[in-house]
N, CA, C and O of each residue as an XYZ file, in Angstrom:
820
protein
N     -31.343    -38.011     12.365
C     -30.203    -38.933     12.252
C     -29.153    -38.329     11.332
O     -29.483    -37.810     10.266
N     -27.866    -38.396     11.748
C     -26.768    -37.855     10.968
C     -26.224    -38.918     10.038
O     -25.840    -39.996     10.490
N     -26.184    -38.637      8.757
C     -25.618    -39.562      7.771
C     -24.147    -39.219      7.574
O     -23.818    -38.181      7.001
N     -23.270    -40.087      8.046
C     -21.839    -39.800      8.040
C     -21.250    -39.703      6.648
O     -20.161    -39.153      6.481
N     -21.945    -40.228      5.633
C     -21.401    -40.146      4.286
C     -21.593    -38.756      3.688
O     -20.951    -38.413      2.695
N     -22.465    -37.961      4.281
C     -22.727    -36.620      3.775
C     -22.210    -35.537      4.716
O     -21.749    -34.489      4.263
N     -22.282    -35.783      6.016
C     -21.911    -34.789      7.021
C     -20.451    -34.957      7.412
O     -20.004    -36.065      7.710
N     -19.714    -33.857      7.408
C     -18.294    -33.918      7.743
C     -18.060    -33.788      9.246
O     -17.285    -34.545      9.832
N     -18.739    -32.819      9.863
C     -18.540    -32.557     11.284
C     -19.855    -32.172     11.952
O     -20.833    -31.814     11.297
N     -19.839    -32.259     13.260
C     -20.902    -31.685     14.072
C     -20.422    -30.306     14.501
O     -19.314    -30.179     15.021
N     -21.227    -29.277     14.295
C     -20.912    -27.927     14.756
C     -21.933    -27.565     15.835
O     -23.139    -27.574     15.589
N     -21.440    -27.247     17.020
C     -22.309    -26.928     18.154
C     -22.124    -25.467     18.540
O     -21.002    -24.995     18.722
N     -23.236    -24.766     18.661
C     -23.205    -23.337     18.970
C     -23.871    -23.092     20.315
O     -25.047    -23.403     20.503
N     -23.115    -22.535     21.241
C     -23.624    -22.146     22.552
C     -23.891    -20.645     22.508
O     -23.011    -19.836     22.802
N     -25.106    -20.289     22.140
C     -25.517    -18.892     22.009
C     -25.837    -18.373     23.405
O     -26.916    -18.626     23.941
N     -24.886    -17.644     23.986
C     -25.035    -17.193     25.359
C     -25.478    -15.756     25.488
O     -25.448    -14.993     24.523
N     -25.888    -15.392     26.685
C     -26.311    -14.019     26.953
C     -25.141    -13.052     26.859
O     -25.283    -11.956     26.317
N     -23.986    -13.451     27.381
C     -22.803    -12.581     27.363
C     -21.802    -12.969     26.286
O     -21.213    -12.099     25.645
N     -21.604    -14.267     26.081
C     -20.641    -14.747     25.091
C     -21.223    -15.928     24.336
O     -22.073    -16.655     24.849
N     -20.754    -16.107     23.115
C     -21.185    -17.217     22.271
C     -19.965    -18.061     21.917
O     -18.933    -17.537     21.498
N     -20.096    -19.369     22.092
C     -19.000    -20.290     21.815
C     -19.410    -21.245     20.706
O     -20.566    -21.660     20.622
N     -18.452    -21.589     19.857
C     -18.709    -22.506     18.753
C     -17.654    -23.611     18.782
O     -16.455    -23.341     18.847
N     -18.117    -24.847     18.731
C     -17.217    -25.991     18.745
C     -17.526    -26.909     17.579
O     -18.618    -26.868     17.012
N     -16.564    -27.729     17.231
C     -16.752    -28.717     16.162
C     -16.274    -30.070     16.659
O     -15.433    -30.166     17.552
N     -16.828    -31.107     16.061
C     -16.488    -32.465     16.478
C     -16.687    -33.402     15.293
O     -17.667    -33.249     14.565
N     -15.802    -34.361     15.073
C     -16.026    -35.347     14.009
C     -17.306    -36.133     14.277
O     -17.705    -36.306     15.429
N     -17.941    -36.604     13.217
C     -19.208    -37.319     13.385
C     -19.015    -38.684     14.044
O     -19.955    -39.227     14.626
N     -17.805    -39.244     13.958
C     -17.591    -40.602     14.451
C     -16.755    -40.678     15.720
O     -16.473    -41.772     16.211
N     -16.352    -39.520     16.259
C     -15.534    -39.528     17.476
C     -15.940    -38.369     18.374
O     -16.219    -37.272     17.890
N     -15.975    -38.611     19.688
C     -16.333    -37.577     20.635
C     -15.070    -36.800     21.025
O     -14.549    -36.936     22.132
N     -14.594    -35.973     20.071
C     -13.387    -35.169     20.295
C     -13.713    -33.721     19.905
O     -13.346    -33.279     18.816
N     -14.390    -32.990     20.777
C     -14.766    -31.610     20.427
C     -13.589    -30.644     20.556
O     -12.685    -30.848     21.366
N     -13.620    -29.600     19.748
C     -12.615    -28.543     19.838
C     -13.280    -27.209     19.535
O     -14.192    -27.134     18.711
N     -12.823    -26.166     20.201
C     -13.396    -24.838     20.018
C     -12.917    -24.240     18.704
O     -11.732    -24.308     18.379
N     -13.835    -23.659     17.955
C     -13.482    -22.972     16.720
C     -13.007    -21.569     17.051
O     -13.709    -20.812     17.722
N     -11.828    -21.223     16.586
C     -11.268    -19.894     16.803
C     -11.010    -19.240     15.447
O     -11.045    -19.906     14.413
N     -10.754    -17.950     15.458
C     -10.382    -17.259     14.240
C     -11.544    -16.747     13.420
O     -11.360    -16.326     12.278
N     -12.766    -16.777     13.996
C     -13.899    -16.233     13.251
C     -13.784    -14.718     13.157
O     -13.993    -14.136     12.093
N     -13.450    -14.086     14.277
C     -13.168    -12.657     14.246
C     -11.706    -12.454     13.880
O     -10.864    -13.285     14.223
N     -11.389    -11.357     13.187
C     -10.011    -11.149     12.757
C      -9.028    -10.972     13.901
O      -7.827    -11.175     13.722
N      -9.525    -10.595     15.083
C      -8.630    -10.462     16.235
C      -9.431    -10.687     17.505
O     -10.657    -10.570     17.527
N      -8.704    -11.012     18.555
C      -9.285    -11.181     19.881
C     -10.479    -12.131     19.878
O     -11.510    -11.850     20.490
N     -10.330    -13.244     19.192
C     -11.427    -14.203     19.155
C     -11.069    -15.477     19.916
O     -11.649    -16.536     19.676
N     -10.102    -15.365     20.841
C      -9.742    -16.525     21.647
C     -10.959    -16.947     22.466
O     -11.526    -16.144     23.207
N     -11.348    -18.193     22.329
C     -12.492    -18.662     23.084
C     -13.787    -18.165     22.487
O     -14.074    -18.382     21.310
N     -14.568    -17.490     23.323
C     -15.893    -17.069     22.901
C     -15.928    -15.728     22.189
O     -14.944    -14.989     22.151
N     -17.087    -15.441     21.630
C     -17.358    -14.170     20.966
C     -18.383    -13.421     21.814
O     -19.440    -13.964     22.134
N     -18.081    -12.203     22.170
C     -19.046    -11.424     22.929
C     -20.363    -11.361     22.159
O     -20.375    -11.076     20.962
N     -21.463    -11.625     22.849
C     -22.773    -11.564     22.202
C     -23.203    -10.104     22.152
O     -23.981     -9.633     22.982
N     -22.681     -9.415     21.167
C     -22.933     -7.986     21.012
C     -22.907     -7.644     19.529
O     -22.139     -8.223     18.761
N     -23.751     -6.702     19.137
C     -23.772     -6.253     17.755
C     -23.925     -4.742     17.726
O     -24.765     -4.175     18.426
N     -23.103     -4.097     16.909
C     -23.123     -2.639     16.765
C     -23.633     -2.297     15.375
O     -23.001     -2.616     14.367
N     -24.785     -1.646     15.339
C     -25.351     -1.198     14.063
C     -24.770      0.163     13.712
O     -24.652      1.047     14.560
N     -24.405      0.312     12.423
C     -23.819      1.562     11.930
C     -24.510      1.917     10.622
O     -24.490      1.137      9.670
N     -25.111      3.078     10.582
C     -25.860      3.493      9.389
C     -24.959      3.467      8.157
O     -23.881      4.062      8.156
N     -25.410      2.771      7.103
C     -24.661      2.723      5.854
C     -23.486      1.773      5.852
O     -22.757      1.714      4.862
N     -23.266      1.007      6.949
C     -22.138      0.092      7.030
C     -22.611     -1.261      7.563
O     -23.692     -1.383      8.139
N     -21.772     -2.265      7.354
C     -22.049     -3.566      7.926
C     -21.967     -3.473      9.448
O     -21.122     -2.746      9.970
N     -22.820     -4.187     10.164
C     -22.703     -4.173     11.625
C     -21.444     -4.882     12.079
O     -20.905     -5.732     11.369
N     -20.985     -4.533     13.250
C     -19.851     -5.202     13.872
C     -20.365     -6.078     14.996
O     -21.383     -5.766     15.615
N     -19.663     -7.182     15.265
C     -20.074     -8.064     16.353
C     -18.896     -8.330     17.284
O     -17.745     -8.039     16.955
N     -19.207     -8.890     18.454
C     -18.181     -9.297     19.396
C     -17.359     -8.150     19.931
O     -17.863     -7.045     20.135
N     -16.076     -8.425     20.158
C     -15.178     -7.405     20.700
C     -15.013     -6.237     19.742
O     -14.759     -5.112     20.173
N     -15.158     -6.493     18.435
C     -15.067     -5.387     17.473
C     -16.182     -4.380     17.727
O     -15.972     -3.173     17.603
N     -17.369     -4.875     18.081
C     -18.509     -3.996     18.332
C     -18.316     -3.184     19.604
O     -18.515     -1.970     19.606
N     -17.928     -3.853     20.688
C     -17.805     -3.148     21.972
C     -16.618     -2.189     21.984
O     -16.681     -1.133     22.612
N     -15.535     -2.552     21.290
C     -14.389     -1.649     21.220
C     -14.723     -0.412     20.397
O     -14.383      0.708     20.779
N     -15.395     -0.620     19.260
C     -15.780      0.512     18.425
C     -16.740      1.429     19.181
O     -16.636      2.653     19.102
N     -17.669      0.826     19.910
C     -18.630      1.601     20.704
C     -17.924      2.435     21.769
O     -18.327      3.562     22.058
N     -16.876      1.875     22.342
C     -16.126      2.606     23.366
C     -15.265      3.712     22.785
O     -14.943      4.675     23.481
N     -14.887      3.589     21.521
C     -13.978      4.563     20.910
C     -14.679      5.713     20.204
O     -14.117      6.802     20.091
N     -15.900      5.487     19.728
C     -16.543      6.527     18.927
C     -17.047      7.668     19.798
O     -17.299      7.497     20.990
N     -17.187      8.820     19.184
C     -17.806      9.955     19.844
C     -19.301      9.884     19.543
O     -19.762     10.310     18.484
N     -20.035      9.340     20.492
C     -21.426      9.019     20.212
C     -22.299     10.251     19.988
O     -23.369     10.145     19.389
N     -21.863     11.407     20.455
C     -22.644     12.628     20.206
C     -22.679     12.912     18.712
O     -23.681     13.406     18.195
N     -21.588     12.603     18.018
C     -21.497     12.838     16.579
C     -21.907     11.609     15.767
O     -21.953     11.660     14.538
N     -22.200     10.523     16.445
C     -22.543      9.283     15.742
C     -23.842      8.712     16.306
O     -23.867      7.610     16.854
N     -24.897      9.466     16.164
C     -26.190      9.049     16.696
C     -26.777      7.865     15.928
O     -27.724      7.230     16.391
N     -26.213      7.568     14.749
C     -26.702      6.452     13.963
C     -26.078      5.127     14.392
O     -26.362      4.081     13.808
N     -25.231      5.178     15.410
C     -24.642      3.958     15.958
C     -25.534      3.439     17.092
O     -25.987      4.212     17.936
N     -25.778      2.132     17.103
C     -26.610      1.550     18.159
C     -26.028      0.197     18.569
O     -25.857     -0.688     17.731
N     -25.729      0.042     19.846
C     -25.150     -1.197     20.356
C     -26.232     -2.035     21.037
O     -26.967     -1.542     21.892
N     -26.317     -3.312     20.646
C     -27.255     -4.250     21.273
C     -26.463     -5.349     21.978
O     -25.619     -6.008     21.370
N     -26.744     -5.538     23.259
C     -26.112     -6.601     24.049
C     -27.180     -7.280     24.900
O     -28.266     -6.740     25.108
N     -26.849     -8.483     25.391
C     -27.731     -9.218     26.318
C     -29.156     -9.355     25.774
O     -30.125     -9.202     26.518
N     -29.278     -9.638     24.496
C     -30.600     -9.739     23.882
C     -31.153    -11.163     23.858
O     -32.330    -11.355     23.554
N     -30.340    -12.151     24.169
C     -30.785    -13.543     24.087
C     -32.036    -13.833     24.915
O     -32.960    -14.449     24.384
N     -32.122    -13.424     26.190
C     -33.301    -13.798     26.983
C     -34.627    -13.313     26.411
O     -35.678    -13.838     26.779
N     -34.605    -12.320     25.516
C     -35.844    -11.729     25.028
C     -36.194    -12.137     23.589
O     -37.103    -11.567     22.986
N     -35.475    -13.117     23.047
C     -35.687    -13.443     21.623
C     -37.078    -13.999     21.328
O     -37.531    -13.941     20.185
N     -37.764    -14.536     22.337
C     -39.098    -15.086     22.096
C     -40.206    -14.080     22.370
O     -41.377    -14.356     22.108
N     -39.841    -12.909     22.897
C     -40.860    -11.910     23.246
C     -40.648    -10.560     22.590
O     -41.568     -9.743     22.555
N     -39.447    -10.304     22.064
C     -39.126     -8.999     21.492
C     -38.693     -9.140     20.037
O     -37.778     -9.902     19.723
N     -39.351     -8.407     19.159
C     -38.989     -8.402     17.744
C     -37.579     -7.851     17.565
O     -36.801     -8.375     16.768
N     -37.252     -6.801     18.300
C     -35.929     -6.188     18.187
C     -34.830     -7.157     18.635
O     -33.786     -7.257     17.992
N     -35.071     -7.871     19.744
C     -34.076     -8.823     20.242
C     -33.868     -9.962     19.253
O     -32.738    -10.393     19.025
N     -34.965    -10.451     18.662
C     -34.835    -11.548     17.703
C     -34.077    -11.090     16.466
O     -33.251    -11.835     15.938
N     -34.346     -9.873     15.995
C     -33.633     -9.374     14.821
C     -32.155     -9.193     15.118
O     -31.310     -9.474     14.268
N     -31.836     -8.721     16.330
C     -30.431     -8.582     16.725
C     -29.742     -9.943     16.715
O     -28.589    -10.056     16.298
N     -30.448    -10.976     17.175
C     -29.879    -12.321     17.184
C     -29.664    -12.836     15.763
O     -28.643    -13.456     15.468
N     -30.626    -12.577     14.894
C     -30.483    -12.993     13.486
C     -29.277    -12.308     12.853
O     -28.462    -12.955     12.195
N     -29.166    -11.001     13.053
C     -28.054    -10.245     12.466
C     -26.719    -10.682     13.052
O     -25.724    -10.768     12.332
N     -26.688    -10.961     14.358
C     -25.469    -11.418     15.031
C     -25.011    -12.752     14.453
O     -23.838    -12.922     14.122
N     -25.933    -13.687     14.335
C     -25.590    -15.002     13.797
C     -25.226    -14.935     12.317
O     -24.356    -15.676     11.860
N     -25.885    -14.053     11.567
C     -25.543    -13.871     10.149
C     -24.113    -13.395      9.994
O     -23.389    -13.845      9.106
N     -23.710    -12.480     10.864
C     -22.345    -11.957     10.801
C     -21.327    -13.023     11.189
O     -20.232    -13.061     10.628
N     -21.670    -13.883     12.132
C     -20.771    -14.986     12.489
C     -20.533    -15.869     11.269
O     -19.395    -16.228     10.966
N     -21.597    -16.211     10.581
C     -21.473    -17.060      9.389
C     -20.685    -16.362      8.293
O     -19.846    -16.984      7.641
N     -20.946    -15.067      8.080
C     -20.239    -14.295      7.061
C     -18.749    -14.189      7.385
O     -17.907    -14.414      6.516
N     -18.422    -13.848      8.629
C     -17.021    -13.659      9.008
C     -16.262    -14.980      9.047
O     -15.064    -15.019      8.764
N     -16.956    -16.066      9.398
C     -16.300    -17.373      9.405
C     -15.809    -17.724      8.004
O     -14.697    -18.226      7.839
N     -16.630    -17.462      7.009
C     -16.240    -17.731      5.619
C     -15.155    -16.764      5.161
O     -14.190    -17.163      4.509
N     -15.319    -15.500      5.505
C     -14.363    -14.476      5.096
C     -12.975    -14.742      5.664
O     -11.972    -14.502      4.992
N     -12.911    -15.233      6.889
C     -11.631    -15.468      7.553
C     -11.205    -16.936      7.499
O     -10.450    -17.417      8.344
N     -11.717    -17.636      6.474
C     -11.302    -19.012      6.179
C     -11.550    -19.965      7.342
O     -10.765    -20.882      7.586
N     -12.656    -19.738      8.057
C     -13.095    -20.660      9.089
C     -14.539    -21.040      8.773
O     -15.442    -20.733      9.551
N     -14.767    -21.709      7.634
C     -16.149    -21.968      7.205
C     -16.883    -22.916      8.145
O     -16.360    -23.958      8.540
N     -18.100    -22.529      8.491
C     -18.940    -23.401      9.303
C     -19.730    -24.361      8.414
O     -20.160    -25.424      8.863
N     -19.914    -23.977      7.152
C     -20.505    -24.835      6.121
C     -21.757    -25.576      6.580
O     -21.708    -26.788      6.789
N     -22.880    -24.872      6.743
C     -24.125    -25.557      7.112
C     -24.542    -26.632      6.109
O     -25.253    -27.572      6.464
N     -24.098    -26.493      4.851
C     -24.442    -27.491      3.837
C     -23.704    -28.807      4.055
O     -24.176    -29.859      3.621
N     -22.556    -28.762      4.720
C     -21.726    -29.951      4.874
C     -21.690    -30.477      6.307
O     -21.305    -31.625      6.531
N     -22.084    -29.659      7.273
C     -22.001    -30.036      8.672
C     -23.383    -30.070      9.316
O     -24.311    -29.401      8.863
N     -23.500    -30.845     10.359
C     -24.729    -30.896     11.149
C     -24.623    -29.827     12.235
O     -23.680    -29.837     13.026
N     -25.582    -28.910     12.274
C     -25.522    -27.773     13.191
C     -26.454    -28.006     14.378
O     -27.634    -28.315     14.214
N     -25.895    -27.851     15.570
C     -26.673    -27.919     16.806
C     -26.587    -26.580     17.532
O     -25.534    -25.944     17.561
N     -27.694    -26.167     18.109
C     -27.714    -25.020     19.002
C     -28.094    -25.514     20.401
O     -29.022    -26.308     20.555
N     -27.386    -25.049     21.395
C     -27.725    -25.393     22.767
C     -28.869    -24.534     23.277
O     -28.984    -23.361     22.923
N     -29.716    -25.128     24.114
C     -30.806    -24.387     24.745
C     -30.843    -24.754     26.218
O     -30.500    -25.880     26.576
N     -31.252    -23.829     27.083
C     -31.397    -24.161     28.505
C     -32.385    -25.306     28.694
O     -33.297    -25.480     27.885
N     -32.212    -26.072     29.738
C     -33.062    -27.240     29.952
C     -34.516    -26.861     30.210
O     -35.414    -27.672     29.987
N     -34.757    -25.643     30.677
C     -36.117    -25.204     30.963
C     -36.697    -24.339     29.841
O     -37.751    -23.727     30.015
N     -36.028    -24.286     28.709
C     -36.524    -23.473     27.586
C     -37.856    -24.019     27.095
O     -37.981    -25.212     26.820
N     -38.861    -23.135     26.984
C     -40.174    -23.580     26.532
C     -40.208    -23.661     25.003
O     -39.239    -23.313     24.328
N     -41.345    -24.130     24.469
C     -41.474    -24.314     23.024
C     -41.302    -23.002     22.273
O     -40.731    -22.976     21.182
N     -41.793    -21.917     22.853
C     -41.702    -20.616     22.186
C     -40.253    -20.180     22.025
O     -39.866    -19.652     20.983
N     -39.453    -20.404     23.067
C     -38.033    -20.045     22.999
C     -37.308    -20.940     22.000
O     -36.491    -20.458     21.214
N     -37.599    -22.230     22.024
C     -36.948    -23.151     21.096
C     -37.313    -22.833     19.647
O     -36.466    -22.912     18.757
N     -38.568    -22.476     19.416
C     -38.980    -22.079     18.066
C     -38.250    -20.809     17.628
O     -37.909    -20.657     16.455
N     -38.012    -19.896     18.578
C     -37.288    -18.660     18.268
C     -35.860    -18.972     17.845
O     -35.352    -18.367     16.900
N     -35.204    -19.905     18.528
C     -33.838    -20.306     18.170
C     -33.813    -20.896     16.763
O     -32.938    -20.565     15.963
N     -34.760    -21.759     16.467
C     -34.816    -22.365     15.122
C     -35.031    -21.297     14.047
O     -34.408    -21.341     12.986
N     -35.910    -20.345     14.329
C     -36.198    -19.279     13.378
C     -34.980    -18.401     13.148
O     -34.685    -18.025     12.014
N     -34.268    -18.073     14.225
C     -33.062    -17.251     14.131
C     -31.998    -17.964     13.294
O     -31.393    -17.364     12.405
N     -31.778    -19.233     13.583
C     -30.763    -19.998     12.845
C     -31.107    -20.084     11.367
O     -30.235    -19.924     10.512
N     -32.373    -20.334     11.065
C     -32.799    -20.457      9.667
C     -32.596    -19.146      8.918
O     -32.048    -19.138      7.816
N     -33.037    -18.037      9.512
C     -32.942    -16.740      8.843
C     -31.507    -16.225      8.784
O     -31.182    -15.388      7.941
N     -30.649    -16.718      9.672
C     -29.245    -16.299      9.655
C     -28.421    -17.086      8.644
O     -27.271    -16.740      8.376
N     -29.007    -18.148      8.080
C     -28.302    -18.911      7.062
C     -27.793    -20.270      7.498
O     -27.090    -20.938      6.741
N     -28.140    -20.694      8.718
C     -27.668    -21.987      9.213
C     -28.576    -23.141      8.798
O     -28.264    -24.304      9.054
N     -29.692    -22.822      8.163
C     -30.610    -23.860      7.735
C     -31.412    -24.424      8.893
O     -31.571    -23.787      9.934
N     -31.920    -25.648      8.685
C     -32.687    -26.309      9.735
C     -31.731    -26.980     10.709
O     -31.056    -27.954     10.374
N     -31.688    -26.443     11.911
C     -30.715    -26.926     12.909
C     -31.407    -27.869     13.900
O     -32.634    -27.968     13.933
N     -30.605    -28.549     14.694
C     -31.115    -29.375     15.785
C     -30.779    -28.702     17.103
O     -29.832    -27.920     17.189
N     -31.552    -29.006     18.118
C     -31.336    -28.429     19.438
C     -30.838    -29.502     20.406
O     -31.199    -30.673     20.289
N     -30.013    -29.089     21.356
C     -29.566    -29.985     22.417
C     -29.612    -29.211     23.725
O     -29.210    -28.049     23.783
N     -30.098    -29.853     24.760
C     -30.134    -29.190     26.058
C     -28.700    -28.972     26.553
O     -27.871    -29.881     26.516
N     -28.432    -27.769     27.009
C     -27.069    -27.388     27.383
C     -26.448    -28.290     28.457
O     -25.262    -28.601     28.350
N     -27.194    -28.728     29.491
C     -26.572    -29.628     30.482
C     -26.100    -30.946     29.875
O     -25.079    -31.491     30.296
N     -26.839    -31.466     28.885
C     -26.417    -32.704     28.231
C     -25.149    -32.459     27.424
O     -24.241    -33.289     27.420
N     -25.088    -31.317     26.740
C     -23.877    -30.962     26.001
C     -22.678    -30.841     26.919
O     -21.579    -31.282     26.584
N     -22.895    -30.237     28.088
C     -21.803    -30.088     29.063
C     -21.330    -31.450     29.567
O     -20.131    -31.683     29.714
N     -22.278    -32.343     29.829
C     -21.913    -33.682     30.297
C     -21.104    -34.426     29.238
O     -20.089    -35.044     29.556
N     -21.549    -34.370     27.975
C     -20.817    -35.042     26.904
C     -19.405    -34.491     26.764
O     -18.461    -35.238     26.508
N     -19.266    -33.165     26.934
C     -17.941    -32.548     26.838
C     -17.007    -33.096     27.912
O     -15.865    -33.458     27.630
N     -17.501    -33.154     29.141
C     -16.637    -33.618     30.234
C     -16.389    -35.128     30.172
O     -15.366    -35.614     30.653
N     -17.330    -35.863     29.579
C     -17.057    -37.285     29.330
C     -15.938    -37.444     28.307
O     -15.087    -38.323     28.441
N     -15.943    -36.588     27.283
C     -14.902    -36.670     26.247
C     -13.526    -36.337     26.806
O     -12.511    -36.839     26.325
N     -13.502    -35.479     27.833
C     -12.230    -35.097     28.472
C     -11.847    -36.052     29.598
O     -10.779    -35.925     30.197
N     -12.719    -36.998     29.874
C     -12.512    -37.968     30.949
C     -12.436    -37.294     32.314
O     -11.762    -37.778     33.223
N     -13.145    -36.161     32.443
C     -13.259    -35.525     33.755
C     -14.200    -36.326     34.649
O     -14.146    -36.214     35.873
N     -15.056    -37.128     34.036
C     -16.012    -37.964     34.744
C     -16.138    -39.270     33.981
O     -16.050    -39.292     32.753
N     -16.342    -40.345     34.702
C     -16.464    -41.643     34.045
C     -17.913    -41.884     33.632
O     -18.844    -41.299     34.187
N     -18.075    -42.754     32.651
C     -19.417    -43.085     32.172
C     -20.243    -43.736     33.277
O     -21.451    -43.516     33.363
N     -19.590    -44.542     34.127
C     -20.323    -45.206     35.221
C     -20.832    -44.196     36.239
O     -21.932    -44.347     36.770
N     -20.031    -43.160     36.513
C     -20.489    -42.113     37.436
C     -21.628    -41.309     36.822
O     -22.565    -40.918     37.519
N     -21.548    -41.064     35.518
C     -22.612    -40.327     34.835
C     -23.923    -41.107     34.870
O     -25.000    -40.513     34.930
N     -23.834    -42.437     34.832
C     -25.028    -43.268     34.914
C     -25.712    -43.127     36.273
O     -26.939    -43.173     36.367
N     -24.908    -42.955     37.325
C     -25.457    -42.871     38.683
C     -26.177    -41.546     38.930
O     -27.210    -41.509     39.599
N     -25.629    -40.467     38.388
C     -26.245    -39.162     38.595
C     -25.199    -38.065     38.693
O     -24.168    -38.228     39.347
N     -25.477    -36.936     38.031
C     -24.530    -35.826     37.986
C     -25.296    -34.513     38.134
O     -26.344    -34.320     37.518
N     -24.766    -33.628     38.948
C     -25.310    -32.281     39.051
C     -24.489    -31.373     38.153
O     -23.289    -31.202     38.370
N     -25.127    -30.790     37.147
C     -24.447    -29.894     36.210
C     -24.799    -28.455     36.578
O     -25.972    -28.086     36.638
N     -23.770    -27.652     36.823
C     -23.962    -26.242     37.161
C     -23.438    -25.397     36.019
O     -22.243    -25.412     35.722
N     -24.330    -24.663     35.382
C     -23.980    -23.786     34.260
C     -23.921    -22.356     34.793
O     -24.933    -21.659     34.867
N     -22.719    -21.942     35.159
C     -22.521    -20.610     35.731
C     -22.221    -19.652     34.590
O     -21.059    -19.412     34.259
N     -23.269    -19.107     33.992
C     -23.098    -18.282     32.805
C     -23.028    -16.807     33.100
O     -23.102    -16.379     34.251
N     -22.884    -16.028     32.028
C     -22.798    -14.577     32.174
C     -24.131    -13.919     32.456
O     -24.189    -12.814     32.997
N     -25.220    -14.612     32.081
C     -26.551    -14.044     32.294
C     -27.335    -14.749     33.377
O     -28.058    -14.109     34.140
N     -27.196    -16.082     33.454
C     -27.931    -16.858     34.445
C     -27.052    -17.959     35.008
O     -26.000    -18.280     34.454
N     -27.501    -18.536     36.123
C     -26.836    -19.709     36.700
C     -27.873    -20.816     36.758
O     -28.860    -20.706     37.485
N     -27.660    -21.879     36.000
C     -28.632    -22.970     35.892
C     -28.081    -24.236     36.533
O     -26.897    -24.551     36.411
N     -28.971    -24.957     37.223
C     -28.624    -26.226     37.857
C     -29.476    -27.324     37.236
O     -30.680    -27.145     37.047
N     -28.865    -28.454     36.920
C     -29.603    -29.581     36.359
C     -29.049    -30.881     36.942
O     -27.836    -31.061     37.051
N     -29.955    -31.774     37.311
C     -29.542    -33.099     37.775
C     -29.809    -34.090     36.648
O     -30.940    -34.233     36.185
N     -28.745    -34.776     36.214
C     -28.837    -35.734     35.115
C     -28.560    -37.145     35.618
O     -27.707    -37.359     36.478
N     -29.288    -38.086     35.071
C     -29.052    -39.493     35.365
C     -29.207    -40.269     34.077
O     -30.225    -40.154     33.394
N     -28.212    -41.053     33.744
C     -28.190    -41.806     32.484
C     -28.398    -40.869     31.292
O     -29.131    -41.181     30.353
N     -27.732    -39.711     31.357
C     -27.747    -38.701     30.280
C     -29.135    -38.115     30.039
O     -29.393    -37.560     28.971
N     -30.023    -38.232     31.010
C     -31.354    -37.633     30.905
C     -31.529    -36.611     32.024
O     -31.069    -36.828     33.145
N     -32.189    -35.505     31.721
C     -32.416    -34.457     32.716
C     -33.573    -34.879     33.622
O     -34.705    -35.047     33.169
N     -33.272    -35.043     34.892
C     -34.286    -35.434     35.870
C     -34.965    -34.221     36.480
O     -36.177    -34.212     36.696
N     -34.163    -33.192     36.757
C     -34.714    -31.958     37.326
C     -33.780    -30.797     36.987
O     -32.573    -30.983     36.835
N     -34.348    -29.610     36.872
C     -33.534    -28.419     36.604
C     -34.166    -27.228     37.280
O     -35.381    -27.164     37.465
N     -33.315    -26.282     37.645
C     -33.801    -25.079     38.296
C     -32.778    -23.969     38.161
O     -33.002    -22.861     38.649
């Protein structure tokens, strides 16, 4: 339960295979907005889910990582390592989970550095998960968030988050949502289908 006297905003993180999106919403109104400006440049919308490790330096994330990777002479920079598309393996691969922890840590660090604080101490943090995510995957998300500095987060199934977003935009009426809605999540890594009725997931594939 969110205590409105302590929590300022809801912060929702869509940790995707190709891109990661972060939104915020007041605790008392369903008015979500995308957080921008976490990266110093080219951070319109989402952040590429990518991290570039550099020996002796802070890692780079997002477009900064992929651009640097494209510009460097990798023959002379063997200590550079680019990790992308690691989300699907976070529950089975130690390397993928560490990449996710480092990626999320950098998001939190850069948000503060560029005056876009996510403030886990003041905000309620949610991470989206696929509707078919098993307990092992969900535990991996919680572990990643905790070790990255987000504290103890809550999870929300991504189709429900999508439905709430479109309800807030009045793309669909509440009465239609009660009858039944097919949510199609056409992502960069997977395409998920979920049938929702009365804001509950009836089936997903």
